[in-house]
N, C-alpha and C positions, 0 to 999 in steps of 0.2 A: 935106455935111461929113464927117459920120461914115463915109460910104462912102468919100471920099477918103481918110481916115486909114486905113481898113480896107485900101484898095487899096495904099497906100503901105506899111503894115506888112507885106501879103503880098509885095510886092517885095522889101523888105528881107529877108525870111525866106527867099525863093526865093534871093537874091543870096547870104546867108550859106550856105545849103545847097548851092548851087551851088559856092562856094568849097571848102566842105569835102569835096564829092565829088571835085573836081579834086585836093585834097590826098590823099585817101583812094587815088586811082588810082595815084599815084606813090609811095604810101607804102613798098612792098618796097624800091624803089630807095633811097629817102631812108635807111632803116633801114640798107641795106648800106653806104651812104657813112657813116653815123655810126659803125658797126662798124669801118670802115677808119680813120676818123679817130680812134677811141679808141686805137688801137695807138700811133699817133704822140704822142696826148695823154699816155698813159702815160709814153712815153719823155722828153716833155717835163719831166713833174713828176719824175722820176728824175733828170733833169738839173739842176733847180733845187735839189733835195734836196742833191746832190753839192756844188753851188755854196754852198749854206748852211752845209754842213759844213764846207767848206774856208776859209770867212769868218772873219777874226781881229776884225773889229770887232763887237763884240757887239750894236750897235744894228742894225747893216747884217743881221747874222745872223738877229735876231729878225724883221726885217721880211721876209726871204726866206722864213722859215719861215712866217710868216702868209700870205704869198702862196701857197705851196706848199698850205696847208692849205685856203685857198679853193677852189684848183682841184681839190683832191682831194674835196671835197665835190661839186663840180659833176660830176666824173668818177664818184662813186658814184650820184648821181641819174641821170645818162646811163645808167649800166649798168642801172639798176633799170626804166628805161623800155624798154630793148631787151628785158631780161627779161619784162617784161609783155607786150610785143608777141608775143614768142615764144610766151609761154603761152597767151595768149586768142586770137591770130588766126594767126601765122606759121606754127606747126605743127598747126593744126587743119583738115584737109582738109574742103571743103563736101560735103554728103551729094550722091548722085547723082540722087535724084529731084527734078523740078522744083519740086513743092510744098514739099518738105523743104528745098531750096536756097533757096527765097523766106524760109521761116520762119527759116532760119540767118542769112540776110543781115539780116533785121530785128534778130534777137537780138543780132548783133554790131555794129550800127551805131553805137549811142552810145559804146562803147568804142574803135571804130575811129576815130570823130570825135576823141575825147579823145585817142588816142594820136597821131594826125596833128598837132593843134596842140602836143602835146609835142615831137613830133620836130621840128618847125618852129622851136620856140624853141631847142631843144638845138642844131641845125644852125648857129644864129647864134652861140651862145657858143663851141661849138667850134672853129668857123672862125676866129672873132675871136682865141682864145687860139693857135691854131696860125701864124696870120699873123704874130702878135707873137713866135713861138718860132722860134729858129735851130736847134733840136736836130734831130740826125739819128742813127740808130743805126749804128754801126760793124758791117759784116758780119763776122761771125765765122767761122772756118774750121770746117766741121764734121769731128767726129773719126772715123776709120776704125779705131780700135782696136778689138779683139774682147775678149770674157769671159776668154779664155784669158791675156791680157796682164795680168790682176789677180791680186793675191796674197791667199790666204786668211788670212794673218798679216803684220804689219808685221815688216820687216827691221830688225834693230838695227844701227846704225850708231855706231862710234866706242865702244862699250859692252863691249868685250871683257873689259876688267879688272873693271868692276862686275858683269859676268855671272858671271864665275868666282867672284867672292866670294859673291855671292847664292846661286849654286849649292852653294857649299860649307856656307854656313849652313843651308841647306835640308836637305842630304842627311847631312850630318857633324853635328859639335858635341854638345852636351849631350843627355842623355836627357830632360831636363824640356822641358815646352811653352816654345817660344820665340816671341817677336814680333820681325818684322824689319820696321822701317820704313823707307822710301825717301822722302826729302826733297829737295824742289828748287822751283825759281821754275817758273811756268807755262811749258808748251812745251819744257821742257829733256828731256822723255822719260822720266819717272817711270813712268808706267803702261806705256808701250811696253816698258820694261826688265822691269817686273815681270811683264808678261804673257808675254814671252817666256821668262823662266826658269820661270814657273808652268808653261806648256806642255811644257818641257823635262822636268820632274821630276815631274808630277802623277801620272804612272803608278806612282810608287813608294810611293804612298800609298793606303790602302784607301778613303778618302773625300776627295773635293776639290770644291771650288766657287770660282767667281770671281763677286763681288758687287759692283756699282757702287753707292756711297753717296751718295744725294742730299744736296746742301747742306742741305736741311731734310727730315728725317725723323721717323718715330715708331718708337718701340722696336718696336711690334707689326708694322707694316710691314716692319722690317728682318728680324724673326724668321721671317715667313711668307715672304719673300724667301729666307731661308737655307733653310728647309725644303723649298721648291719646288726650288731648285737641288741640293740634297743628294739628293732623290729622282729627279730627272732624271738626274744623274749615275750613279746606282745602278740606273736604271731600273726605279725602284719607283713605286707610285701614292701620293701624298700623302694625309693624312687627309681623308675626305670632308666634314668640317665644319669645316675649318682655318680658315674666315673668321669663324667664331663662337666661336672658342677664345679665352678671355682671355689676358692676358699671361704669367700663371705657367704656364698649361697648354702654352703655345707654348715657353716656356723648357724645360720638362721633355720636350717632343718633340724639341728641338734636341738635347738632352744624350744621350737615349736612342739618337739615331742617330750620336752621335760616342764614346760610352762603349765603351770597350775596343778602339777603333780608332785606327790612326795616320791624322791628317787633316791635309791642308794647306787653308787658306781665305785667299783673296786679296780684301781689301777696298779698293777702287780709289776714289780721289778724296775722301777724309775731309777734312770743314773743321771739325766740331765737336769741340772740345777735350774734351768728357765723352764722346766716343764709346767710349772703352775701358771706362769706369765702366758704360756702358748695356749692353756685350755681352760683357765677360770672364767672367761668371759662367757662361754657357752653354759656353764653350770650355774644357771640362773638360781636366785634365791627368792623364793616366794614364801619365806617364814613359815613354812610347813614341816620342820625338822627333816629336810633332806640332809643326806651324809656322803661324803666322799673319802674312800678309804685309799691310803697310798702305801705302798710297801717299798722301802728303799735301803741301801747299805750306807748312804751318804746322808750325815746329819744336815748338810747345807741344803738339801732338797727340802727337808722339814722347815727349816729356818725360813726359806723364801716364801713358803705358803702363809707365814705370819702376816706378811705384807698387806694382805687385803681379804683376809677372812678369818673366822674364828677357827682356831686350831687346837687339836690334842694331840700330844706326842706320847708315844709309848716306846720306850727304849728296850728291846729285848735283847739284854745281854747276859742275862743269867743260863748257863748250861744247865743240861738236865741232872738231877741229882743221881746218886748210884742206884737207888731203888727204880727210878723212872727210866734209867739207862738200860737196866737189866731187864725190866718189863718189855721195852721196845726190842731189845736184841732178841729175847726168846720169841717174840712175835714173828720177827722178820726171818728168824732161823726156822721157824716152823717147828719148835721144840715143844710139845705138849698143846693144850688148848685152855688151860686156865691161868697161864702166865707165871706159875709156881716154878722156882727153880730148885731142882734137886740138890742137895747137899753135896754131892760128888762134882758138880758142876759150878759152884758159887766162886771157889777161888779161881779157877781157870777163866770163867766168865769176866771177873773183875780185871784180870790181867789183860784180857783181850779188850775190854772198855777202856783201859788206861790209856790206849793210842787213839781212842776217840774222842778224848777230852770233852765228853758230854754233848757233842753236836749231834743232832738227830740224823742229818744227812749221812755222816761217816759210819753212825751206828746201823743206819739201814742198810748201807753197801755192804759193812762186815756181815751182817745178818744175812744177806743175800749169798755171800761167799760160803757161810756156815750151811745154808740150806742145802747147798750141793754136795756136801760131804757123803761118801758112800754110807757111813754109819754115824747116827747120832749118838755118839757115846762120850764119856769123859775122856777116853783115850784119843779118840779122834779129835775132839776140841783141843787137847793138849798138845797134839802134834801141830794143829793149825797155830796155836799160841806161839809155838817155839818158832815157827815159820816168820811170824811177825817180828819175833825178836831179832830174827838173823837179818830182817830188813831194817838196818840201823837207819836209813834215810827217811823210815815212815815216822815223819814228824808233824805230820798235818793231813788235811781232808783230802788235799789233792793227791798225795802220796798212797793213801788207801785207796781212792778211785782208780790209781794207775795200777795197784796191786791187783785189784778186782778185774781190770781190764786184761792184765797178763795171765790171770787165770782162766780166761775164756778159751774154748776150742777155736781152731783157726777160721772155721766158716762164721762163728757168731761174732768174732772179732771185725771182719769185713762189714756184717751187717750192722754192728753198734757205729762203726765208723760212718756209715752212710748217713747218719743224722747229721754229721758235720758238713754235709751238702747243702743243708738247709739253715735258715737263720737262726739265731738263738730264740728260744721260746715259741718256735714255729711248730704248730700241730699238724701232723701229716695224717692223712687217711691211710688207715692200716692196708686197706686192699690195695691202693697205690704203691705203698711202700714194698709189699709183699712181691708185687709183679714187677717191680724194679729191681728187686733182689733176683728174682728167677732171670731176668733178662741180663743182667750182670754177670750171671754164672756163679752166684754164691752158694746155690742150693744143690745138694747131693741128691741125685735121683734114689727113689725108693721104689721098689716094684709094685708095693701095695698101696701107696700113696702119690697124690699128683703132687707136681713141684710146689703148687701154691699151699698145699696142706703142710708139705714139710716145712715150707717157709713160715707158715702160722705157727708151728711148733717152735721154730727158731725164735720167734718174736715173744712168744710165751715163756721161753727159757731166759730171754732178756728181761722181761718183767719180772720174773720170779727172782732174778738176781737183783732186782731193785736197781737196775741200770737205766731201765726206761719205764717211764710213767703212763699210765692209761688215762687220756683225758676225757674220755667219753667212751661209754659202753652200752650196749643194747640190754633190752631186758632178758635177752637169752644168754647174756654174759659175753657177748662177742665184742671183740675191741673195735670200735669205730674210728678212734683218732688216738694217736700217742706222740709224746714229746720225752726229751731228756732234760734233767735239771740243768740250769746255767751252768753250775760248776762242772758238771760231767760234760757239758757241751763244750766247756773251756778244754778240757782234757782232751776231747775228741779232736777239737779243732787244730791243737798242737800235734796230734798223733797224724793227722790229716796231712798237714803240711811237711812234717819230718818225714815221713814215710811215703811222700809222693803219691798217696791215696787220690787227691784230688787237690784243686784250688778254687777259692771263693774269691770273686772279684766284686768288691762294692759292698755295701750294707754295713760299713764299719769295721770289717774283718781286716787283718793285718795284710797290709799291702806292700810288704817289703818284697824285695826280689826272691823270685821261686827258684828252685833248683834247675828249672827247664824241663823236668820230667813231669808233665801234667797228664795224668790219667783220665781224670774226670774234672769237668769244668763247670761250675755254677756262675752265672753272671747276674748280679743284683744290683746293677748301676744303670743309671740314666745318662752317664758320660760316653764319651767317645771311647770304643773299645780298642784297648791297647794292643799292639802286636804281640803275638804269643806263638810259641812253637806247637803246631797242631799234629804234627807227625804221630805222636803217641796218644793223642785224645781219643777215647772211645766213648764218653757219655758228656752230654751238656744239657743242663737243666737252666731254664729262665726263670728267675724270680720276678713276679709283676712290679711294675713300677710305672714311672711316667713316659716310657719308650714311645717315641713317634714313630711313623713309617719309614722315614729316613734312617733310623737307629736300626731297624731290622735289615735294612738293604745293606748297611756296613757290616752288620753282623754276617750276614750271608756273604759278602765279599771277603771278608777277613778270615773267618772262622770255617764255615761250610765249602770244603774243597770237593772238586770231582772225585769220585770213587773213595771218599774218605771212609775208613772203615768203623764207622759209628755204631755202637749196639744201641744206644739210647739217646732219644732227643725228646725233651719235654718242655713244651711252651704253656703248660697249664696255666690259665687266668692271666696270661700276658695279653698285651695289645696286637699281637701278630695279625696284620691286615689280610695276607693270602699265604699259601703254602709256598715254601721256598722252591724256587725254579729248578734247582738241582736235586729234587727230592728223589726222582727216579734213579739218580746214580749211588745213593746211599744204600747199597744192596746188602750191607751187613746189618741192617737196623733190625732189632728184635722188639723194641719198646718205642711206640710214637703216640704222643699226646698233643692234640689241639684243643683239649677240653676247655671250654671257657673263653675262646677267642672268638673275634667277630669274622672267621673265614666263612665262605659260602658254598665252598666247593671243593672237590678233591680230583686232581688230576688223573688221567688214565694211567699215567706212569706208576700210579701206586700199585699196579700190579707187577711191576718189577721187584718189588721188596719181598723176595722170595722166603726170607728168614724171619719175617714180622711175625711175632706172637701176640703182641698186643697192640690194637688201634683204638684210641679213646677220642672220639669226636663229640661227647655228649656236651650240651650247652653251648653248641655252635649253630651256625646257620644253615648248616648243611642238610639239605632234605633229599638228595639223590646221591647214591652210591654208584659210582662206574662198575660196569659188569666185570672189569678187570680184576674186582676184589676177589673174584672165586679163584683166581690163579694162586692165592695165598694160601698153600696147603699146610703150613707150619701154624697158622694163625689160631690162637686158643681164646682169645677175648675180643669180640667185635662189640664195642661199647658205642650207641649211637643216641641221636635224639629219636623220638617217638616216630616223628614223621618219616624216617627213612625206610620204615618197613615196607610201604608199597613199591619203592623203587628197587628193591633187591630182586636179582634174578634168581628166584628160587628153585628153578629146574636143575641148577648147577651147584647148589649149595651142599649137597649131599656128598660131593667129593672133598669138602673141606672137613676131614674127619677129625681134627683135633680141636675143633671148637668145643669151648666148654660154656661160653656166654654169647648170645645171638640176640638181634633185634626181635621184637614181638612179631608174631606169624598171624597174619589175617587169612581166615578161611572162607570169606563170603563168596567167592568165586569157584573155585574148585578144590581138588585134593592134593594137587601137586606139591604145594609147599608144604604140607603136613608130611607127605610121603617121603619128601626129600630130607627132612629134618628127622625124620626116624633113622635115617643112615648114620646120623652123628652119635656115635656110641659114647663118646666122652661128655657129652652134653650135662652139665649141671644147673642149668637154668632155662625154663620154657615157659614162655607166655603165649597163650591163644587168644586172639581176638576173634569177634564175629562168629562164633561157634553156634551153629543151630541144630544139632543133633542128628543132622542127614548124613554127616560124615563121622558119626561116632565110631563105627568099627575102624575106620583108617586111624583115627586119633588114638584110640585104645591101642591098637597093633604098634603104633610108633612109639607111644609111652612105655609100653612093655619092653621094647628092645633097649631102653635108655637105663642101664644098669647103675650108673652115676647120678642120676638126676636127684638133685637135692631141693629144689625150689619149682613147683608147678603152678601156674596161674591159668584159668579157663574163664573166659567170659562171653557172654551173649550180648548183642545189641539190636537196636531197631525193632522190627517187627517179629523178631526171633525171641524177644525178651519175655512174651507170654507163653512160650511153648513150654511144656514139661519135658525135661531131659531125664533119661535114666542112665546114670553113670556106672551101675552095677557090672557093666561088661567089661570095665577095666580090672585087670586082675594084677595086683601090684603084691609080691611076697612080703613077708615080715622083714626080710633083710634089706628091702629097699631103703636107701638111705633118704628118704625126702624129710627134710626138715620145716619146709614152708608150703603150705597149701592155702589158695585163694580161689575160690568158686563163686562166680557172679553169675547165677542163672536159677531158674524156677525148677527145683528138683522133685523128683517123683517121691523121694525119701532121701535120707541120709544114707549115702554110699555106704555099704557094710564093709567096704575095704579101709574106711579112714581110721576106725578104732584099732586095726590092725598094724598101723603105721607106728611102730614102737619109738621111731626116732623123731616123730613130729614135734616140732617146737612151736610153731606159730600157725594157727588156723584161722582163716577169715571166711564167713559165709554171708555172701550178699544176695538179696532178692531170692532167697532160697524158699521162702514162703511154706515151711515145714508145719505140718499138722500135728506131728509128735514131738514132744519134749526131745531134744537131741542131748541134754546133760546126761541122762541115763547111760547111752553109748559112749561119752566122751569123758566121763569123770575119772576112769581108771587108766587114761593114757599117761604113761609114766614120766614122759619128757616135755609135755605141754607147758609152755611158759606163757604164751598169749594167746586169748581167745576173743574173736570179735564177732558179734551177730548183729547184722544191720539188715532191716527188712527180712528177716531170716525166720521168723517162727510166728504162728498166728494164734498161739494158745495164749491163755490168759495167766497162768502160773509158772514160774521157773523155780525148781527145787533144789538146792543146792544140799544134797545128802552128807551124812557124815562120812568122813573118809575120802571124800571126792576132791579131784584136782589137787594132787598133793604138791605139784611145782608150779602151778599157776600163779604168776606175778602180776599179769595185767588182764583186765577184763573190760569190753567195750560192749554194752547194750545199747542198741540205737534204733529208733522207728519201729519198734515192735508195738504196732498200733493198738492191739488187743491186750496187752500185758496189763494186769492190775495188782499183782502181787509177787514178790521176790521173797524167798525163805532160805535163811542161812541157818542150819540146824545146831550146830555147836561149833567148838573152837578146832575141830577137825575138818570142818568144811572150810575149803579154800584157806588152808593154813599159812599159805606163803604170799597171798594176795597183797600187793603194795600200791597199786594203782586201780581204781574203779571209776568208769566213766558210764554215767545213765545220761542219754541224750534224746530228746523228742520222744518221750514216752508218755503220750497225752492222758492215758487213762491210770497210770501209776501215781496215786494221790498220797500214799503213805511210804514212808522209808521202809527199805528193807527188813524184814523181821530178822532179828539176830545180828545185826551189823556190829554190835558190840564185839561179837566174837571175832572179828578180823583184827587180831592182835597186831599184825605186821603192816597194817594199812597206813600209808603214808600220805596219799593225796586222792580226794574225790571230787571228780568232775561232774557238775550237773547243769549244764548250759540246756536253755530252752526246754526245762521242766515245768509241769503244773505249779500254780501259786501255792495250793496246800501243801504239795511235796518241799517246795522250797522253805516254806514257813516252818514245817516240822524239823527239817535238817538242820535249819539255822538255830532253831531250839534246842536240840540234842546235841549238834555238833560242838557246842561250847566247850573249852577245857577238854577236848578230845586229843589224842595224840596224832591225829591227822589234819590235814589242812582242806579246806572247801573253796573250789574255784567254782563261780556262778557263770562263767562265759564273760564274752565281752559286751 
């Protein structure tokens, strides 16, 4: 009897094991099917959310929200199973040796079986949901607009009269300090008007700063922000201990920077009626026509300013006229270039504009929608107008913004919602945002582009739809920082909360009870962290505040759990005193940032984060990286302080084949480092220090292997500085995507491959001591935006010939000791130049011949120039279309 029971048990065990084996065999295919179905499931949930928002019956709306919430929990759990599969099985290649392969199989057997059963369960649930759903995504037309189509500043429509009035108040008027308040309803263009006038006149003031005021702010935070902005505008270093200064010290610091100087400060988006009381004591009045601009939607803010200052109030209540609205709509829809509206579009355009009620922001958002139509025709515009009519709830700017959100492809929706993880008015660095999108899994892989390049395309799409504003842009028209309008942020914040996309604790955000489904968490509070369900959290962002060390201890104890499957952990600019003790347990991490924190070292356990893609420790006190870093084979961005370079185990760096960004490489000792770097086929950015020419062949060989290299910097140093280097041995084909090149060395001559870099946007030559004029070779480069020559040319004349440098916008000529003459032949020479810097040119006594041909010149910087030059440029520069800066 016992034998029969034993045999039966054995049969059952073998049967179960056989079923498990069959499931495991098809596991990769089943996982891929789930990934495909997840996309459709997300679309289905989004559609149900839209239906719930549109539902007028309270009971039905609540029922639909509950259904969406249930589906979203299943979605989150499904994503977690896929993540577990990728971490434990999918991306772990088995060893090559037979014995090791057997050990690997046994070690992963139990998790493979567990995941196989989870996958089977998920497949049945998601398939059932998708069968009951009729949702489908409308294919959007991809955008083909280039960065050159974008503007660095918003154009002001219909505000000619208020622009003139504000300009007059700023430039003329009484000697006493004057506060100018611009009051108006949301979306009417207050901040756009104020920024436009501010940029027009700020060069008339010695000090100037523009500051966005959060809805919830601290006086200390506001003062620190003012100091940083004032220092940046004056190109000065802020106090080293600014974050530790008390409020009284900060106030005195601001007064010192404004005392005896004529200043203008713009405070944008003020809510607090006590704002003027908080800030007016530091804005000293030296009777020199200093000005303060405040934009607000609350009239009481303006009234409170009257208590202790001269005040001018401008109520911006008048909406745009039909003509102005039409002009703005056509511009944002990118229909034509002359602003003329074709007859066949006039009626339908006015129908569309009737929903916007003359509010610039509403028109901008609708224009962004129109710009994405497959065809710019009267028929397509009419279809769009009919769609607006069918949305009967479209009675205001908020509904129009919501319609624009609903029109987004699924990936772009998640990318837009991510702005809700940051405070209102927050300007986020584009590179940081893009890397976070990649870590979150928002970006669909492309065989021909990196994930970051695809993500940048997503960002461009949001900008072109006028949902994201570019707040800072480079001369090469690359986005540096971006933000969203306050009203769009309000919409995003509601979506974030209702869709369980994330939760924001602190900073004045809605603190009402959450649904319990918290996927992403932002903490912007200095208070005790309340209890929160952590099982579904996958991302944590800490917003800088007054957090003390004990606060971070509580954070680690309450939030960061052992083996917590976090994808993203961002402490940027917070006061984190040390690395969390449980860091090595967070094996799911893809993005980790300690940037701007006072941490001093990294633990060896960093080597356990095998999924890590971005590690950012810039602006920390870390000067040594543990050798365990080389175990991170998925790492794409290693962002470090400069001092870290000497501590890296370069002999193993070549195995980290996914790296795109690495610390600078020093070559003073041997060739090992650069040989290893040559194995990094995905590298986008390379900086080589202490190059001597002795390792020229190795360097050239390594660079030739980097088919994706976009930025190259090579520098000599010390006793190698006077050695002449021949870089002509480097062979770079025209297809090489190098966009930035920096050479700091004495060159035998301009390398013949530089003019062949047809994608080059920025070129810097330093200490090159060229004897032949480099302009002849460089003038035809089609994409060159920025050119800098410092100690680079020993000749006496620089001749800018007709038709040369068609795209150049920034030109720097510095420390060219023999230069006596600059010639600009006609208006086809340097036709795009906006910024021209001439520094320490001791023999250049006369202004460049033909400078009047620079029609687009905006700024001429001439610090440390001969007296004769300064006197002449001062004489001819009066009443010119460009401004002159003489240096500090």
